[in-house]
C-alpha positions, 0 to 999 in steps of 0.5 A: 499499500505504501509503494502505491501511495509513493507511486501516486505521489511521483505520478502526480508530481510528474503530471505537474512538471509536464504541464510547465513547458518553460521556466523563466524567473522562477515562474512556470509557463505553459504553451497557450498559443502557437502558429506557423507562417511561411518563415517561422514557427511561433509559440507563446507561453503563458503563467498559470491562469493567464491566456492570450487575452489575459496575460501579464507576462509572456515567453515567446519562442520562434524558430526561423529555419530559413534565417542565416543571420540574426538581422534577417529576423530582428530587422523585419521584427523591428520594422513590424513594430516601429510605429509603436515604439516611442523609445529607440530600442537598446541592444545587449550582445552576448558575443562581439558580433550580432550572432546572439543579441537581446533587444530591449524595447517598449511597445505601445503608445498612449492613446493608440494601444491598450497596453504598453509592453516591455519586451526583451527579445533574444536573437540567436543565430545557429547553423540551423536557422535563427531562434528567438526567445522573448519575455514580455511584461504588459502594463495596461493603459487607458485611452488617454494620451497623457497618463502615468504608467508605473514600470518600476518593475522593469527598472528593478528587474530588467538586468536580471531578466536580460542575464536570464535570457542570455543564459538560456541554452539554445538546446533548450529553445530548440527542443520546443520545435 
């Protein structure tokens, strides 16, 4: 009877672990949305009790098998969002070139978007394409053009988040595709 109880606990714990698809910053994230385009596979992971409509934090993974250089992916990424970027992005490099780079940017504009998104997006060049891992933190906004948004959490944690993104092994990302 004791071994049956131990087996049940092990299975229960294993089931909980299976539900967590990605861990970042001490939070477990589970796959909530995915799509395939002509050039990429995109997967979005949400923390418990969050969805594509209710998320506060999100992990995004992308695989671009046709990409050969990070700029093949980060240039179109930036171009698609530049109309919603009020502050120029910052770049954090893992290497001396752009083969492993993190973009730091705020996406969203008061009066134009329902939220401001702080995004850290890492682009990694490999022999089998370009992979992307991003961490996003959402701050709700109202429709007013002038408003105060408390982004103190970004100032307090951004360096830690950047370091955590840079420490994710490429194999951890590849296994999700």
